[in-house]
N, C-alpha and C positions, 0 to 999 in steps of 0.2 A: 554613841553617836557618831558619826562617820564623816571625812571631809569629801569623801566622794559622792555621797548621797545629798551634800550639802551643796556641792557643784551642780550636781544633777540636777536640782530646784530650780538652781539661778539659769542653768541652760535652757530649762524650760520656762524661765523669763516668770517664775514663781517666787514669791521672797521668804526666806526663809525666817521661822518665828523666833522670839527672842533667845529661848534656851539655847539654839542651833548656832546663831549668831555669837551668844557668848562663849560657846563653847570654841567655834573657830576663833575668835579674839585670844581666848587663853592658848590657844594652840600655836597662834603667832608668836606670843609670849615665850612660850617654853619650849618652842620648836616640835611641838608635837604635830604640828601642820609643815609640810617641807617646802621648800622653794619654788616646786611646780604649781604646787596646790595654789599656794601664796597669789602667785602669778596669775592662774585660772579663775582664782577668787576676783581677783582687782579685775582682771578683764571682764569678767561676766558683770560685774556691778556696773564698770563702764557703759557696756554694750547697754544695759537694761536699764530699769528705775527701782529703786526699792520703796519709792513712796515716804510721805512725811512718817508714818509707824516706823518702817523698818531703818529709816533714816537715825531714827531716834535709838534704835535698838541698839542698832550697831555703834553709833557714838557710846551710849553708856556701857557699852560691852568693851569698848575699845579701852574706854576710862577706867572699868574695874578691873583689866588685865593687870593694874598695878596698884601703886598706895593712892588713898586719897586722902589729902589734908585733913588735920583735925583742929581746930581752933579753941584756945580759950583765951578771948580778947575782950574787951570793954566797949568794941564799935564794931560795926560791919566789914566784912571783906568783899574788896571791890576790886574790879580788874577792867583793863581795856585791851582790845587787839583789833591789830590794823592789817587790813590785807595786802598792804605794801605799796611805795610808791617812792619816789624820789625827793631826795630834802625831809624827809618826814622821820621829825626828831622828837613828835608829840609827846612818846611815853616818856622822856626824860625830863617834861617838863610835867607833867599830870601826874606822875607817881608821886612827887613831892608834895605837889600841891593839895592832891586828893588826902593824903597822911595829915597836912595841915589842917584839913576840913574835918577831920575826925575820922577818918575811916583806914583801914589796913590795906597795904597794897602789896600783896604777893606776886609780882609781875615776872611770869614765865616767857621769856624771850627768845629770839630765834637770831640765826646770822644771815648775812647776806645772802640774796637769791636773785640769782641774774640779774637784772638792771639795777634792783633795789639794793641800798644799804641795809646792815643787818642792826638792830640795837646793842646788840652784845659787842660787835665791834667795834661800836662808836664809844661805848662805855670803855672797853679795853685801850683807847687811845690815852685814857689818863693813868699815868705809871702806878705800878703797884696794885691797881685795882682788879678785883678777881672777879668772874661770875660764874665761876662753879663754885659754887654754895654747898657745902654737903646737905644731903636732903636731911638727915637729923638736926642740924642745926638752923634751917631755913625759921622755924616755928619762933624760935627766940631771937634771931636776927629781925624777924618782920616785928614782934613784939618790943624791940628795944629801938629800932630806926624808923619803923611805922611803914616803912617802905624798902623794898629790895627787888632788884631788877637782876634775875640770873637766868642760867642756862636749865633746861629742864634734865632731871638727872635719871640714871636708868630704872629707876624704880616707879618714874611716872609714864603711865601710858606705855608699856613697853611695846605694846602690840602697833602701836603705830608707828614707832621707831623701825619695825618690822617691815610692814605695809609700805612706809613711803619711801623705804630703799628699792623695794620691788616694783612699786608706782614707776620709780625715776628710770627704769631699764626695760619697762614693758608698754610704753606709750600710754599710760594709763592717769596720768597727775592731772589731767583736766575734768575728773569726773566729780560732777557737783556732790554726788553722796561722798564721796570719799575724800573730798576737799573739806566737806562740812564736818563729816568724823574727825579726820585728821587734826585739824584746828580744835573743836571744842571737847575732845577726848582729854587735851593736856591741860584745857584752860578749865574744864569743870573738875579736872582732878585735884585743882586749888580750892574746890568746895566754896566757889565765891557766892556773896549773898546777892549783886548784883555784877552784870557786865556790860560794857558798852562796846560795840563793834562799829571801826571805822572802814565803810566799804570803798575804796577807792575807785574812783572813773575818770579815764582820759588818756593822755599821750604817756604818761609816767605811770600808769597803773598798769595791771594785768588785764583788767576789763577794761577795753576800749570804747563801751557803748553804756549809756543807762539801762537799756534793758537788760545786758550783761551783769552787771553790776545789781541790779533790782533783784533777779533771782536767786544771785550769790545770797545777797542780804537777808531774802525772806527766807532760805533756806538755813541760814546759820541761827536767825532771830527765832524761827518757828522752833527750832531744834532745841535750842537752849533753854527756850520757855517751855516747851514739852518736858525737857529733863529737870525743871523745876528750878531754874536760875531766870531772876529777874532780867532781861536782855533788851535792848533795844538797838537797833543796828542805823545807822546814819551812811547816807550814801554820800560822799563829800568828792570835790572837784581836786582832780591832779591833771589838768592842763597846763601845768609849769610847776615845778619845783615849789614845795609849801616853803620853805625856808630858803633863802636867797645862797644857801652853800649847798655841796653835795660831795660826801665825802666821810671821815670818820672824825678827825681833829678838829677840821673846819664845822662839821655839824655840834660839834659840843661847844664852840667857840658862839656859835649861834645860838646855842640853848641857853648858854650863860648871858647872854646879851638880852635874852627876854627876863630872864629870871631876876637879874639886875636892874630892869627898868630901863636900858639903853635902847629896846628896839622892840617894836610891836610886829603890829601886819597879821597875814592869815596864819602865821604859827602860833601865834598868841591867840586870836582870836577863835579858832579850831580848839585847842587846848580847852579855853573857856566854856565852849559848845560841848564838847565831849564830855568834861568833867562836869557841868552843869546836868547833864543828862543821868549819867550813874551816879550822882549825889542824891538826884530826884530818886532814879529807882531804889536805891539803897534807903529811903525815909530819912535822911539826913537835913533834907530842905523841902520847902511845901512844894517848891515847881522847879522845871528846868531853868527857867530866868534867874529865878534866885540862887541856884547851883553857879550859873555861870558868872553871876557877879560876885559869889563866894570866892570861885576860882581865881577870878581877875583880882579879888582885893589881895589874897595871900600872897601872889605874885609880885603886886604893885608894892606891896609894904614890907619887902624881902623875906617875909617867913617861909616861902616855898624855897627860896635859895639857901636860905640855914638847913633846911630839912634836907635838901640835896646835898649839902656838906656834910650832913651826919650821914647819910647813906652811904657816901663814896667813903668817909674812913672808917664806916662798919664794915665795909667790902676790901678793906686793905689800901684803900688810896689815900693820898697825902692829906694830912692836916693843913687848914687854910688854904686850900684849893679855890673855893668860892671868893675870897679876897684877893686872891692873883692870880688865876686861872692860865693866862698867856703864858707864865712863867714855866708852868709844869706841861702843857702841851708841847709834842713836836712839832717842829716847823720844817716844811720842803727845802731843797736846797735851791730850786728854780723857782722862780715867781715871773709870772709872764701874763702880762695885759692883753686881752683880745678887742680890739674896738670896731666900731660900724666904717663900714667903708663906704656909705651912702646914707642920704637922710631919710627921714619916713617914722614909721611907726611900727612897735612889736607886734606882728599879728599872730604868729605863732611859735610856739615853743615844742618842740620835740623832746619831752621827758626822758622816754627812753635810750634816745640816741646819747642826752646829757649822763645818763647812769652809766652807759657802757663804754662811753669816754672815760669817766671816773675806774672803771674796773679796767681799762685798756692801760691808766695811768700806775695799776697795782693797788688801788683803793678797793678792790673787792676780789671775789674768787673766778677765774674760769673753769678751773676743776679744784675738787672738794680739798686737795692737798696744798693748793696755792697759800703763801703768806702775804698776808695783807700788810700793805705800808700805811699806819696811820695818818701820816703827815701830806699826803697828796690827795688832789680834791680839785672842788671848783668853789670858788666863795665870789661874793658881789656877782651874783647872777642877775640880770636886766628881768626886771616883770612884764608880764603882756601889757601891753597897749601904752607901753611907756615913747614919747618922743623920741628920737634920736636924730643926731647931725653927725655927719662924716669926722670919727675920732670919739664917737662917745662910747665910753667903756661897756663893752658887753657881760664882760666875765674875767676873773683873775685867775689865771691856771696856778696850781700848786704841783710841783712834779719834782722828781728825783733826777731826772737828765734833761738836756736840751731837745733832744731828740723825741723824747716823751712827750714833753711840751707843744711840740711842733704838731706831732699827729694829732693832740689833743686841739690844737687851735684849728686845723682843719675840720673836726667833728662840732666844734661848738658852732662855728660859723656856719656849717649844715644845718645844724638843729635849731636856729634861730633865724623866724622869718621874717623880714621886713617889708612892709607893705606901704603903699602909698596913704591910706587912710586907717585911723583906728578902727578896732573892732569891739563891740560889747564885751564886757567882763564877765564870766560865768559866776552865778552864786556859789558860795564856797559850800553850803549844806544844801543838797538838792530833795532830799527826801529822810524820813524817818519811819522804820518798819519795826512793830512788835511792839515790847512794853506792857 
């Protein structure tokens, strides 16, 4: 096999066969393929179209460039992936809830990307908790706690790590084929029995239109199912933050309010929808409605919160976190409320702008080496459709410095549109594909 021959086929708009893609993925993993060849591959795929069969073959080749998990458990292994949004902390609710429903959840998650927060960054706002779970210890930890949320080890889909870095500097991040292979190579390396995909659409998502979201959802669901994993993709609303909080510690607080029955809303509702879907696909309940009811039940009676506490302790976090989480979470030095300057109704919220405001406060990364401040962010963010008067609170800013709070206030005001009349609210779930 020869990298130049594979690249020549791609240049001619021909799709390499499974063996060729497997060889190239292994070359990415062991550096048998040069950076120049990796970049040429990424660009050729981006400019062409692998098709459904080629996309599946590339995904499996990248999955198999590293280790694939093997499980010895008394229940199905399930997972969830979100394409990213603002105030999206569903994973932190869903993992313990699914574990309480009889599933095992080895959730490989990521860090903040652009304007969206990262699940690992949010969890690491909890003192002592480590998301760097050694690969060899993951099966035992999943068996013990029922759920683990951790970063991918170097032994999981190493071809993806190499190709992702190349894509970032070659302008090929937005390729549907490469996005699909990148996401699913890591998820399928977990060897799940069922997978649910949350494909976000709207101002706070990467996909701004339903058409874009549908194309990604179909590519992901079709590829995962072709690879042998029962998978359903939900296209869900991100026209406003899912939780009324954006940031790391403030989103943990929002999660705990849901898990302890102090809050509901879209965050709790979507957790139940996604959980119901994957429980049904895993065969643990008769249908999605029964699954959603089961997830809501284990949240309402406190079992999911107790399971979350067990997971935190298993990953090095404090005992007693669930009982008194506010005491453990870091607090910002400056608290500044943003209030409305005119009456009306909230007609639009620019979620991406709010996410970037949090990054500007230090709650995300502008470059990979930035250190994240877990205490900063936004809380009590107003919802679409709400009526406001002069002085109605729009959001609370959590900042490290007064000047940062002032900059964030300007961003928040620009991101929230107040109009004279209310607007119809979008559905939380637009479509379901796959399954």
